[in-house]
C-alpha positions as a LaTeX table, in Angstrom:
\begin{tabular}{lrrr}
\hline
Residue & $x$ (\AA) & $y$ (\AA) & $z$ (\AA) \\
\hline
Met1 & 96.02 & 101.64 & 76.67 \\
Gly2 & 99.72 & 102.35 & 77.18 \\
Leu3 & 101.57 & 103.09 & 80.37 \\
Glu4 & 102.11 & 106.46 & 82.01 \\
Val5 & 104.29 & 106.74 & 85.12 \\
Gly6 & 104.18 & 109.69 & 87.46 \\
Asn7 & 106.39 & 110.04 & 90.51 \\
Glu8 & 106.64 & 111.94 & 93.75 \\
Ile9 & 109.36 & 112.21 & 96.36 \\
Glu10 & 108.51 & 111.47 & 99.98 \\
Gly11 & 111.60 & 112.02 & 102.12 \\
Asn12 & 114.23 & 109.67 & 100.73 \\
Val13 & 111.70 & 107.45 & 98.92 \\
Val14 & 110.49 & 107.77 & 95.33 \\
Val15 & 106.84 & 106.85 & 94.84 \\
Leu16 & 106.02 & 105.70 & 91.31 \\
Glu17 & 102.42 & 105.88 & 90.10 \\
Pro18 & 101.96 & 103.83 & 86.93 \\
Arg19 & 98.66 & 104.14 & 85.05 \\
Gly20 & 97.45 & 101.85 & 82.32 \\
Ser21 & 98.71 & 98.39 & 81.38 \\
Leu22 & 101.95 & 96.77 & 82.45 \\
Asp23 & 102.59 & 94.23 & 79.72 \\
Ala24 & 105.16 & 93.17 & 77.15 \\
Ser25 & 104.74 & 96.43 & 75.25 \\
Ser26 & 105.45 & 98.61 & 78.31 \\
Val27 & 107.98 & 96.71 & 80.46 \\
Asp28 & 111.00 & 98.33 & 78.79 \\
Gln29 & 109.47 & 101.74 & 79.47 \\
Leu30 & 108.90 & 100.92 & 83.15 \\
Thr31 & 112.41 & 99.50 & 83.52 \\
Ala32 & 113.86 & 102.72 & 82.10 \\
Val33 & 111.68 & 104.87 & 84.37 \\
Ile34 & 112.77 & 102.92 & 87.46 \\
Lys35 & 116.47 & 103.13 & 86.60 \\
Asp36 & 116.37 & 106.77 & 85.50 \\
Thr37 & 114.29 & 107.94 & 88.45 \\
Ala38 & 116.45 & 106.16 & 91.03 \\
Ala39 & 119.65 & 107.55 & 89.50 \\
Lys40 & 118.25 & 111.07 & 89.11 \\
Glu41 & 116.85 & 111.24 & 92.64 \\
Gly42 & 119.88 & 109.51 & 94.17 \\
Thr43 & 117.82 & 106.95 & 96.06 \\
Tyr44 & 117.18 & 103.31 & 95.37 \\
Arg45 & 114.22 & 103.17 & 97.75 \\
Leu46 & 111.12 & 102.99 & 95.60 \\
Val47 & 107.44 & 102.38 & 96.26 \\
Met48 & 105.09 & 101.60 & 93.40 \\
Thr49 & 101.39 & 102.21 & 93.89 \\
Met50 & 99.38 & 99.66 & 91.96 \\
Asp51 & 95.89 & 101.11 & 92.22 \\
Tyr52 & 95.85 & 102.71 & 88.76 \\
Leu53 & 97.13 & 99.70 & 86.83 \\
Glu54 & 94.39 & 98.20 & 84.69 \\
Phe55 & 96.32 & 95.06 & 83.71 \\
Ile56 & 99.56 & 93.29 & 84.67 \\
Ser57 & 100.87 & 90.51 & 82.43 \\
Ser58 & 103.45 & 87.88 & 83.32 \\
Ala59 & 106.05 & 90.12 & 81.66 \\
Gly60 & 104.94 & 92.92 & 83.97 \\
Trp61 & 105.32 & 90.78 & 87.08 \\
Ser62 & 108.76 & 89.68 & 85.88 \\
Val63 & 110.00 & 93.25 & 85.45 \\
Leu64 & 108.89 & 94.09 & 89.00 \\
Val65 & 110.87 & 91.13 & 90.38 \\
Glu66 & 113.94 & 92.09 & 88.32 \\
Ala67 & 113.70 & 95.73 & 89.39 \\
Ser68 & 113.48 & 94.73 & 93.04 \\
Arg69 & 116.54 & 92.50 & 92.69 \\
Asp70 & 118.51 & 95.25 & 90.93 \\
Leu71 & 117.58 & 97.84 & 93.57 \\
Lys72 & 118.50 & 95.46 & 96.41 \\
Glu73 & 121.99 & 95.17 & 94.92 \\
Lys74 & 122.26 & 98.93 & 95.50 \\
Asn75 & 120.97 & 98.65 & 99.10 \\
Gly76 & 117.49 & 99.73 & 98.04 \\
Asp77 & 114.23 & 97.99 & 97.23 \\
Leu78 & 110.99 & 98.18 & 95.28 \\
Arg79 & 107.94 & 97.91 & 97.52 \\
Leu80 & 104.39 & 97.68 & 96.24 \\
Ser81 & 101.21 & 99.20 & 97.63 \\
Asp82 & 97.50 & 99.63 & 96.96 \\
Met83 & 97.17 & 96.50 & 94.85 \\
Lys84 & 93.70 & 95.61 & 93.57 \\
Gln85 & 92.26 & 92.33 & 94.84 \\
Thr86 & 92.36 & 90.64 & 91.44 \\
Ala87 & 96.05 & 91.47 & 91.12 \\
Gln88 & 96.67 & 90.36 & 94.73 \\
Arg89 & 95.21 & 86.96 & 93.94 \\
Ile90 & 97.63 & 86.52 & 91.03 \\
Phe91 & 100.50 & 87.94 & 93.11 \\
Lys92 & 99.89 & 85.26 & 95.76 \\
Leu93 & 99.28 & 82.43 & 93.27 \\
Met94 & 102.61 & 83.17 & 91.59 \\
Gly95 & 104.40 & 83.16 & 94.96 \\
Leu96 & 105.69 & 86.69 & 94.48 \\
Glu97 & 105.43 & 87.40 & 98.21 \\
Ala98 & 108.82 & 85.69 & 98.49 \\
Cys99 & 110.57 & 88.42 & 96.52 \\
Leu100 & 108.32 & 91.50 & 96.57 \\
Lys101 & 106.94 & 93.28 & 99.62 \\
Leu102 & 103.32 & 94.37 & 99.44 \\
Tyr103 & 101.70 & 96.97 & 101.71 \\
Pro104 & 98.05 & 97.94 & 101.99 \\
Ser105 & 98.76 & 101.64 & 101.48 \\
Arg106 & 101.36 & 103.94 & 100.01 \\
Lys107 & 101.87 & 105.53 & 103.42 \\
Glu108 & 102.70 & 102.17 & 105.03 \\
Ala109 & 105.05 & 101.23 & 102.19 \\
Val110 & 106.97 & 104.52 & 102.48 \\
Lys111 & 107.11 & 104.24 & 106.27 \\
Ser112 & 108.45 & 100.66 & 106.05 \\
Tyr113 & 111.81 & 102.06 & 104.94 \\
Asp114 & 112.18 & 103.64 & 108.39 \\
Glu115 & 111.92 & 100.27 & 110.17 \\
\hline
\end{tabular}
């Protein structure tokens, strides 16, 4: 299965909704979507819901870290939400909490930009 990425605007935050697999074959696509969407919408505040991702490879995790770093350089961020428990276990084992913020729900992730 490939990767499809929908998006919605909530105030000054772009919510990305990837579906499918985030792996070596789809990381370039996701990188382009993140950059293009942020530039088009004029905001570098992004939330990515993780509930529809079937698989995330190490390449997928790496692109999320890189995207977050790039967005932070533009006074933005990439915040994650709705992550499945299996993915959360890997997220914590890899120590990604140090560079990516995870929220239980999309609503909380969007609202976190107001704090």
